[in-house]
C-alpha positions in Angstrom: 0.0 0.0 0.0 1.3 3.4 -0.9 1.5 5.8 2.0 0.0 9.3 1.7 2.8 10.9 3.7 6.4 10.9 2.6 8.0 13.2 5.2 10.1 14.7 2.4 8.5 18.1 3.0 8.9 18.2 6.7 11.7 20.8 6.4 9.6 23.2 4.3 10.8 22.1 0.9 8.9 20.3 -1.9 9.8 18.6 -5.2 8.9 20.0 -8.6 7.9 17.8 -11.6 11.1 17.1 -13.6 13.3 17.4 -10.6 14.6 20.0 -8.2 13.3 21.2 -4.9 12.1 24.6 -3.8 10.8 26.1 -0.6 7.1 25.5 -0.1 6.5 29.3 -0.2 8.2 29.6 -3.7 6.1 31.5 -6.2 5.8 28.4 -8.4 4.3 26.4 -5.5 2.0 29.3 -4.7 0.9 29.3 -8.4 0.0 25.6 -8.7 -1.4 25.6 -5.1 -3.8 28.4 -6.1 -4.9 26.4 -9.1 -5.4 23.4 -6.8 -7.6 25.5 -4.5 -9.6 26.7 -7.4 -10.1 23.1 -8.6 -11.3 22.1 -5.1 -13.7 25.0 -5.0 -15.1 24.0 -8.4 -15.6 20.5 -7.1 -17.7 21.9 -4.2 -19.6 24.2 -6.6 -20.4 21.3 -8.9 -21.7 19.3 -5.9 -24.3 22.0 -5.1 -25.2 23.2 -8.6 -28.6 22.4 -10.1 -27.8 22.7 -13.9 -26.4 19.4 -15.3 -25.0 21.0 -18.5 -23.0 23.6 -16.6 -21.8 20.8 -14.3 -20.5 18.8 -17.2 -18.6 21.8 -18.6 -17.1 22.5 -15.2 -15.9 18.9 -14.8 -14.1 19.4 -18.1 -12.5 22.5 -16.7 -11.5 20.6 -13.5 -9.6 18.1 -15.7 -8.0 21.1 -17.5 -6.9 22.6 -14.2 -4.9 19.4 -13.4 -3.0 20.1 -16.7 -2.5 23.7 -15.7 -1.3 22.7 -12.3 1.2 20.2 -13.7 2.5 22.8 -16.1 3.0 25.3 -13.2 4.7 22.6 -11.1 7.2 21.9 -13.9 10.0 24.4 -14.6 10.6 24.9 -18.3 13.7 23.8 -20.0 16.6 26.2 -20.2 15.8 27.1 -23.8 12.2 28.0 -22.7 10.5 25.0 -24.4 7.9 23.0 -22.6 8.8 19.9 -20.7 7.4 17.0 -22.8 6.5 14.8 -19.9 3.5 16.8 -18.8 0.1 16.9 -20.6 -0.4 19.9 -23.0 -2.5 22.8 -21.9 -6.1 22.6 -23.3 -5.8 25.9 -25.3 -8.8 25.0 -27.5 -10.9 25.2 -24.4 -10.4 29.0 -24.3 -12.6 29.4 -27.5 -15.0 26.8 -26.1 -15.3 28.8 -22.9 -16.1 31.9 -24.9 -18.9 30.1 -26.6 -20.3 29.0 -23.2 -20.0 32.6 -21.9 -21.8 33.9 -24.9 -24.6 31.4 -24.5 -25.0 32.1 -20.8 -25.0 35.9 -21.4 -27.6 35.4 -24.1 -29.9 33.7 -21.6 -29.5 36.1 -18.6 -30.7 39.7 -18.3 -28.3 42.3 -19.6 -25.9 43.6 -17.0 -26.5 47.3 -16.1 -24.4 47.4 -13.0 -22.0 45.4 -10.9 -23.7 42.6 -9.0 -23.1 41.3 -5.5 -21.8 37.7 -5.3 -24.4 35.3 -3.9 -27.7 33.9 -4.9 -28.2 30.1 -4.8 -25.7 27.8 -3.2 -24.4 27.0 -6.7 -24.3 30.6 -7.8 -22.5 31.7 -4.6 -20.0 28.8 -4.9 -19.3 29.8 -8.5 -18.7 33.4 -7.4 -16.2 32.1 -4.8 -14.5 30.0 -7.5 -14.3 33.1 -9.6 -12.4 35.0 -6.9 -10.0 32.1 -6.5 -9.5 32.0 -10.2 -8.5 35.7 -10.2 -6.0 35.0 -7.4 -4.5 32.1 -9.3 -4.2 34.3 -12.4 -2.5 37.1 -10.3 0.0 34.5 -9.0 0.6 33.1 -12.4 1.3 36.6 -13.7 3.8 37.1 -10.9 5.5 33.8 -11.8 5.6 34.8 -15.5 7.5 37.9 -14.5 10.2 35.8 -13.0 10.2 32.5 -15.0 8.6 31.2 -18.2 5.1 29.8 -18.0 3.3 27.9 -20.8 1.8 30.1 -23.5 -1.9 30.3 -23.1 -2.0 29.6 -19.3 -2.8 33.2 -18.3 -5.4 33.7 -21.0 -7.0 30.4 -19.9 -7.3 31.6 -16.3 -8.6 35.0 -17.4 -11.3 33.5 -19.6 -12.2 31.0 -16.9 -12.9 33.7 -14.4 -15.3 35.3 -17.0 -17.0 31.9 -17.4 -17.4 31.4 -13.7 -19.1 34.8 -13.5 -21.4 34.0 -16.4 -22.2 30.6 -15.0 -22.9 32.0 -11.5 -25.4 34.4 -13.0 -27.0 31.6 -15.2 -27.2 29.2 -12.2 -29.0 31.9 -10.2 -31.3 33.0 -13.2 -32.4 29.4 -13.9 -33.2 29.0 -10.2 -35.4 32.2 -10.3 -32.9 34.2 -8.2 -32.3 37.7 -9.5 -28.9 39.4 -9.4 -28.5 41.9 -6.6 -27.1 45.1 -8.1 -24.3 46.9 -6.3 -25.5 50.3 -5.0 -23.1 53.1 -4.6 -23.0 54.6 -1.2 -24.8 58.0 -1.0 -22.4 60.9 -1.1 
């Protein structure tokens, strides 16, 4: 039986794919850890959502996020090329997500103001995932300023946050829950 614990990280270091060890607070570890948090939140969202079609799309996204995490956990070769032992990023999903966003936006009322996160359990969970996606994107951008990241990784996360917003609105709309518009404080 394989043990869950290895004790190799007990001194604050972790191994990267392809070799090498870095501190657990290294920007690369923070980047793939943020993607892992996002994936876990998506799993929670899927478990409480009502709409089966959106659930299927998000399960595809969860599979993609494992590829993104593997890419972030793997330093590139010295020449900047991708490491061949990891699965490729699903860049075609970016266009697919745009189509899903357009379909969701076509079904929901036109946005006239910012909306407060919330609504149904599924909608609220998707808003939470959206904020985690934005954090993962920010960390990936910081990493990209220091080291090479796979082309398309940042656009993928950027589009995913848009998708999660559109799906949160659609989940709420299909459940009969209206958006709550943000109201500016009186001056």
